[in-house]
C-alpha positions in Angstrom: 25.5 2.8 2.2 22.1 3.4 0.6 22.1 6.2 -1.9 20.1 9.4 -1.3 16.4 8.9 -2.1 16.8 5.1 -2.3 13.9 3.1 -0.8 14.5 0.1 1.3 11.4 -2.0 1.5 11.6 -4.0 4.7 10.0 -7.4 5.0 8.6 -10.0 2.6 11.2 -12.5 3.6 8.8 -13.9 6.1 9.4 -17.2 7.9 7.4 -18.2 10.9 9.9 -20.6 12.6 11.8 -17.9 14.5 13.4 -20.4 16.9 14.9 -22.4 14.1 16.8 -19.4 12.8 18.7 -18.7 16.0 19.6 -15.3 17.4 20.1 -12.5 14.9 23.2 -10.5 14.8 23.0 -7.3 16.8 20.3 -8.6 19.2 22.2 -10.9 21.4 20.7 -11.4 24.9 17.7 -9.3 23.9 19.6 -6.0 24.1 17.9 -3.5 21.7 19.9 -1.5 19.2 19.8 2.2 20.1 19.8 5.3 17.8 19.6 9.0 18.6 17.9 11.1 15.9 18.1 14.9 16.5 14.4 15.3 15.7 11.3 13.6 14.5 8.0 14.4 12.8 5.0 12.1 13.3 1.9 12.3 11.0 -1.2 10.5 12.4 -3.2 8.6 9.9 -6.4 8.5 12.0 -6.4 12.2 12.5 -6.0 12.7 8.7 -8.9 10.5 8.0 -11.0 12.5 10.5 -9.9 15.7 8.9 -11.0 14.5 5.4 -14.6 14.2 6.8 -14.6 17.4 8.8 -13.0 19.7 6.2 -16.1 19.8 3.8 -18.6 20.6 6.5 -18.3 24.4 6.2 -19.0 24.1 2.5 -22.5 22.9 3.2 -23.4 26.4 4.5 -23.3 27.9 1.0 -26.0 25.8 -0.7 -28.1 25.7 2.5 -27.9 29.5 2.8 -28.8 29.9 -0.8 -31.8 27.6 -0.7 -33.1 29.2 2.4 -32.7 32.7 0.9 -34.4 31.6 -2.3 -37.3 30.1 -0.5 -37.8 33.3 1.5 -37.4 35.7 -1.3 -37.6 34.1 -4.8 -37.2 37.4 -6.6 -34.0 38.4 -4.8 -31.7 36.9 -7.4 -29.1 39.8 -7.1 -28.9 39.5 -3.4 -28.6 35.8 -3.4 -25.9 35.9 -6.1 -23.9 38.4 -4.2 -24.2 36.3 -1.0 -23.1 33.1 -2.9 -20.1 34.8 -4.5 -19.0 36.3 -1.2 -19.2 32.9 0.5 -17.5 31.2 -2.4 -14.6 33.7 -2.5 -14.2 33.4 1.3 -14.1 29.6 1.3 -11.9 29.4 -1.9 -9.3 31.4 0.0 -9.8 29.1 3.1 -9.6 26.0 0.9 -6.2 27.0 -0.4 -4.6 27.4 3.0 -6.7 25.0 5.1 -5.0 21.7 3.9 -1.5 22.8 4.7 -2.6 24.3 8.1 -4.6 21.1 8.9 -1.7 18.8 7.9 0.6 20.9 10.1 -1.8 20.6 13.0 -2.1 16.9 12.6 1.6 16.4 12.9 3.6 16.0 16.1 7.1 17.5 16.0 9.8 16.2 18.4 12.6 18.7 18.9 16.0 17.6 20.3 17.4 14.1 20.6 14.9 11.2 20.4 15.6 7.9 22.0 15.0 5.2 19.4 15.3 1.5 20.3 15.0 -1.4 17.8 14.4 -5.0 18.6 13.4 -7.8 16.2 9.8 -7.4 17.4 9.3 -3.6 17.9 10.5 -0.2 16.9 10.3 1.7 20.2 10.0 5.5 20.0 6.9 7.3 21.5 5.3 3.9 21.6 6.0 0.4 20.2 5.6 0.0 16.5 5.6 -3.8 15.6 8.3 -4.5 13.0 5.8 -6.7 11.2 3.7 -3.5 10.4 6.6 -1.4 9.0 6.1 -1.1 5.3 8.7 1.4 3.9 11.9 2.8 5.3 13.7 5.2 3.0 16.3 7.9 3.0 14.1 10.9 2.1 17.2 13.1 2.3 20.8 12.5 3.1 20.2 12.7 6.9 16.4 12.0 7.1 14.7 8.6 7.2 11.0 8.1 6.5 9.3 5.2 8.1 5.7 4.2 7.1 3.3 2.2 9.3 -0.5 1.6 9.0 -1.1 4.3 11.6 1.8 6.8 11.4 4.4 8.2 9.1 7.6 9.0 10.8 10.4 11.4 9.6 13.5 10.9 11.7 16.3 13.4 11.3 19.8 12.3 12.1 22.9 14.4 12.6 24.7 12.8 9.6 24.0 10.5 6.7 26.0 7.6 8.1 23.8 7.3 11.2 20.7 7.5 9.0 21.9 4.7 6.7 22.9 2.6 9.7 19.3 2.9 11.0 17.8 1.9 7.6 20.0 -1.2 7.5 19.1 -2.2 11.0 15.4 -1.7 10.4 15.6 -3.8 7.2 17.3 -6.6 9.2 14.7 -6.5 12.0 11.5 -6.4 10.0 11.7 -9.7 8.2 8.3 -10.9 9.0 6.1 -8.1 7.7 2.9 -8.7 6.0 1.6 -7.1 2.8 0.8 -3.5 3.7 -1.1 -0.4 2.4 0.4 2.9 1.4 -1.5 6.0 0.4 -0.6 7.5 -3.0 -0.7 11.0 -1.5 0.7 12.5 1.7 -1.5 14.2 4.3 -1.5 17.8 2.9 -2.1 16.6 -0.6 -5.1 14.4 0.4 -6.7 17.3 2.3 -6.0 19.7 -0.6 -7.7 17.3 -3.0 -10.8 17.3 -0.7 -10.9 21.1 -0.6 -10.4 21.4 -4.4 -13.3 19.0 -5.3 -15.7 20.5 -2.8 -14.9 24.1 -3.7 -15.4 23.3 -7.4 -18.6 21.4 -6.8 -20.2 24.0 -4.6 -19.1 26.8 -7.0 -20.9 25.1 -9.8 -23.9 24.5 -7.6 -24.0 28.2 -6.6 -23.9 29.4 -10.2 -26.6 26.9 -11.2 -28.9 28.4 -8.4 -28.4 31.8 -9.9 -30.0 30.7 -13.1 -33.3 30.1 -11.4 -35.3 27.3 -9.9 -35.2 25.2 -13.1 -31.5 24.8 -12.6 -31.8 23.2 -9.1 -31.2 19.6 -10.4 -27.9 20.8 -11.9 -26.9 22.2 -8.5 -27.8 18.9 -6.8 -25.8 16.9 -9.4 -22.7 19.2 -8.8 -22.8 18.5 -5.1 -23.2 14.8 -5.6 -20.3 14.9 -8.0 -18.2 16.5 -5.3 -19.2 13.8 -2.9 -18.1 11.1 -5.3 -14.8 12.7 -6.0 -14.2 13.4 -2.4 -14.7 9.8 -1.3 -11.9 8.7 -3.6 -8.7 8.0 -1.6 -6.4 5.8 -3.7 -4.1 3.5 -1.9 -1.6 0.8 -3.0 -1.5 -2.6 -1.4 2.1 -3.8 -1.5 3.0 -7.5 -1.4 5.9 -9.7 -2.1 4.6 -10.6 -5.6 3.1 -7.3 -6.8 0.9 -4.4 -5.9 -2.8 -3.8 -6.0 -4.0 -0.3 -6.6 -7.3 0.4 -4.6 -9.4 3.3 -5.8 -12.7 3.2 -7.7 -11.6 -0.2 -8.9 -8.9 -2.6 -7.9 -6.0 -3.2 -10.3 -3.3 -5.8 -9.6 0.2 -5.6 -11.2 2.5 -8.5 -10.7 6.2 -7.5 -10.5 7.0 -10.1 -13.2 4.7 -8.3 -15.6 6.4 -4.8 -15.1 9.0 -3.7 -17.6 9.9 -0.4 -15.9 8.5 2.6 -14.0 8.6 6.1 -15.4 8.4 9.3 -13.4 7.0 12.3 -15.4 7.2 15.7 -13.7 4.0 17.8 -14.2 2.7 21.2 -13.1 -0.9 20.8 -11.8 -1.8 23.0 -8.9 1.9 22.9 -7.9 4.8 20.6 -8.7 3.7 17.0 -9.0 4.9 13.8 -10.6 3.0 11.3 -12.6 3.9 7.6 -12.0 3.6 5.5 -15.1 4.0 1.7 -15.0 5.1 0.2 -18.3 4.1 -3.4 -18.6 5.9 -6.1 -20.7 2.9 -6.3 -23.1 3.5 -2.6 -24.0 0.7 -1.0 -22.0 1.3 2.2 -20.1 -0.7 2.4 -16.8 -0.8 5.7 -15.0 -1.1 5.6 -11.2 -1.9 9.3 -11.2 -0.2 12.5 -10.0 1.4 12.7 -6.6 4.0 14.7 -4.7 7.6 14.0 -6.0 8.6 12.4 -2.7 5.6 10.0 -2.7 6.2 9.2 -6.3 9.8 8.3 -5.5 8.6 5.9 -2.8 6.1 4.2 -5.2 8.7 3.9 -8.0 11.3 2.5 -5.6 8.9 -0.1 -4.4 8.2 -1.2 -7.9 11.9 -1.1 -8.9 12.7 -3.3 -5.9 10.0 -5.7 -7.0 11.5 -5.9 -10.5 14.9 -6.6 -8.9 13.3 -9.4 -6.8 11.9 -11.0 -10.0 15.4 -11.0 -11.5 16.8 -12.6 -8.4 13.9 -15.1 -8.3 14.5 -16.2 -11.9 18.1 -16.7 -11.2 17.3 -18.9 -8.2 14.7 -20.9 -10.2 11.1 -20.0 -10.7 9.7 -23.4 -11.8 9.7 -27.0 -10.6 8.8 -29.4 -13.4 7.1 -31.9 -11.1 4.5 -29.2 -10.2 3.4 -28.5 -13.7 -0.2 -29.5 -14.5 -1.0 -31.5 -17.6 -3.8 -30.2 -19.8 -5.8 -33.4 -19.4 -5.3 -33.6 -15.6 -8.2 -32.8 -13.4 -7.8 -30.6 -10.3 -8.2 -33.6 -8.0 -5.6 -35.7 -9.9 -3.2 -32.7 -9.9 -3.7 -32.1 -6.2 -3.0 -35.8 -5.4 0.1 -35.9 -7.6 1.8 -32.8 -6.3 1.2 -33.8 -2.7 3.7 -36.6 -3.3 6.6 -34.7 -4.9 8.5 -34.3 -1.6 8.5 -38.1 -1.0 11.2 -40.4 -2.2 10.0 -43.4 -4.2 6.6 -41.8 -4.8 6.6 -43.1 -8.4 6.7 -39.7 -10.1 10.1 -39.2 -11.6 13.0 -40.3 -9.5 14.0 -37.3 -7.4 12.0 -35.8 -4.5 11.7 -32.1 -4.4 13.4 -30.3 -1.4 10.7 -28.8 0.8 12.8 -25.7 1.4 12.8 -25.1 -2.4 9.1 -25.3 -2.4 8.8 -22.9 0.5 10.9 -20.4 -1.5 8.9 -21.0 -4.6 5.7 -20.0 -2.8 7.1 -16.5 -2.2 9.1 -16.2 -5.5 7.7 -13.2 -7.4 9.1 -14.6 -10.6 6.9 -17.8 -10.4 3.5 -17.9 -11.9 0.4 -18.4 -9.8 0.0 -22.1 -10.6 3.6 -22.9 -9.5 3.1 -21.1 -6.2 -0.2 -22.8 -5.4 1.2 -26.2 -6.4 4.2 -25.6 -4.0 1.8 -25.0 -1.2 -0.2 -28.1 -2.1 3.0 -30.2 -2.0 3.9 -28.8 1.4 0.4 -29.2 2.9 1.0 -32.9 3.9 3.6 -31.7 6.4 1.8 -30.0 9.4 5.0 -28.1 10.3 4.9 -26.4 6.9 1.3 -24.9 7.3 2.7 -21.9 9.1 5.0 -21.1 6.1 2.0 -21.4 3.8 0.1 -18.9 6.0 3.0 -16.5 5.9 3.1 -16.8 2.1 -0.6 -15.8 2.0 0.1 -12.9 4.3 2.8 -11.4 2.1 0.9 -11.8 -1.2 -1.0 -8.9 -2.8 -2.5 -11.1 -5.5 -6.1 -11.6 -4.2 -6.7 -15.0 -5.9 -3.3 -16.5 -4.8 -3.6 -15.2 -1.3 -7.1 -16.7 -1.0 -6.0 -20.1 -2.3 -2.9 -20.2 0.0 -5.2 -19.4 2.9 -7.4 -22.4 2.0 -4.4 -24.7 1.5 -3.0 -23.7 5.0 -6.3 -24.7 6.6 -5.7 -28.2 7.8 -9.3 -28.6 8.8 -10.5 -28.1 5.1 -11.5 -31.4 3.4 -9.7 -32.4 0.2 -13.0 -32.2 -1.7 -13.6 -28.6 -0.7 -10.0 -27.7 -1.7 -10.5 -29.4 -5.0 -13.6 -27.4 -5.6 -11.8 -24.2 -4.8 -9.0 -25.1 -7.3 -11.5 -25.8 -10.0 -13.1 -22.4 -9.5 -9.8 -20.6 -9.5 -8.8 -22.3 -12.8 -11.9 -20.9 -14.6 
């Protein structure tokens, strides 16, 4: 039974040949597995994004009112200052309570028993959630399961921990064909609170600058623009089978094989929060920022699961010597040679490489990028393996590898064009 707070990342064991696997246990004759949580809370991602745009609108009344008053009566500094301070105090109070209120309004609470059905293709509750889109399922508490999809976050409350753990195990079995997915680094209330905080600070500085006189108007404009820039930032993490890509002002990719450990550092910054620090094998410490403790546990659990997958991948074998590229070998020669490693009597060493081993190597997080791309090149000659290469591209968070795997899986692409792409990637 999963321990409390343990994250179970579903998917990333993708295979496209469903029929070849045969029926899964628990889904004979297409009968869905049923669960009955005693309650559920649904947070809507689309509504949260709309709220991030709507929340700052009232703040624009302050600088606009100040500018209009100043243009009408330039000498009325005291009156303008009093008006600005009154508006700022009112909105500061509103900004402190609005995010929590808005987040509560953007949730849907289901009271009483909820009919939940699970098939290999869908999680059926209020509507069908494809299992390929379910990114995280975790025990947020002993009897609560949190499920994350691109459009919703679901908190399902069970009557006991055993039923909750059974649901997590079943969901993990069902969602085996999931693609790489995005996860926000902050929950709904925290994202809205961040918007309110930056806009309140920016408008406050703008208001004080206007009190100094017309010559300070540029500073007021810069303060508002600074709030716009900070408000637009909404960091997310793109989770794949090989690593994560943090998407904020810039994109940073961390391969699981390069991560030594993950540290959670509690902090106090406008309330309890936790800083997630990724310690790389080269000694660098990379901070992913502050987030709520529950969200920090999810991110840390995803990374810890990735580290575990690397250990398992190394034990299973993360290299195939026939795929290694010689320093003097051109991209075209390397491509031609590795395409023959699955054939017996091909003239390169005496043993052919099992295609199933190559298929596993493409998705092995312990393997380096060259080995994974070479495995795809070796499988490309077999048309039935192209679907597996596409799946390996779908579950990768490494932009360069995902792009190369997509090119390799394109059977209409000429060898010369593929060779050109390989040369560019090697630079």
